[in-house]
C-alpha positions in Angstrom: -0.2 0.2 -0.1 1.3 3.4 -1.2 1.8 5.9 1.6 -0.4 8.4 0.1 -3.2 5.8 -0.1 -2.8 4.9 3.7 -2.8 8.6 4.4 -5.9 9.2 2.8 -8.0 6.5 4.1 -6.4 7.4 7.5 -7.7 11.1 7.1 -11.4 9.6 5.8 -11.5 7.4 9.1 -10.7 10.2 11.1 -13.2 12.5 9.8 -15.8 9.6 9.8 -15.0 9.3 13.7 -15.6 12.8 14.0 -18.8 13.1 12.3 -20.0 10.3 14.4 -19.0 11.7 17.6 -20.7 15.1 16.5 -23.8 13.3 15.5 -23.6 11.6 18.7 -23.2 14.6 20.7 -26.0 16.9 18.7 -28.2 13.4 18.5 -28.4 13.9 14.7 -28.8 10.3 13.8 -28.1 10.7 9.8 -24.6 12.5 10.8 -23.4 9.8 13.0 -24.8 7.1 10.3 -22.8 9.4 7.8 -19.9 9.0 10.3 -19.9 5.1 10.4 -20.3 4.6 6.6 -17.2 6.8 6.0 -15.2 4.5 8.3 -16.6 1.4 6.6 -15.6 2.9 3.5 -12.0 3.5 4.7 -11.8 0.2 6.1 -12.7 -1.1 2.7 -10.3 0.7 1.3 -7.5 -0.7 3.4 -8.8 -4.3 2.8 -8.4 -3.6 -1.0 -5.0 -2.3 -0.8 -3.9 -4.8 1.4 -5.2 -7.5 -1.1 -3.4 -5.4 -4.0 -0.1 -5.5 -1.9 -0.4 -9.7 -1.3 -0.6 -10.1 -5.0 2.3 -7.9 -5.6 5.0 -10.2 -3.7 
């Protein structure tokens, strides 16, 4: 996995966690769900990068 992709995924995950926390604090279920979705997306991207790396070696 390239460092750039890893950093982008980490940023997306952090933003998702922040959205989830904001939604939970304000009682906004939509924002909370969007944050969870962003985190799941980052996790999927990380998994895809790991699979690509496994086939490179």
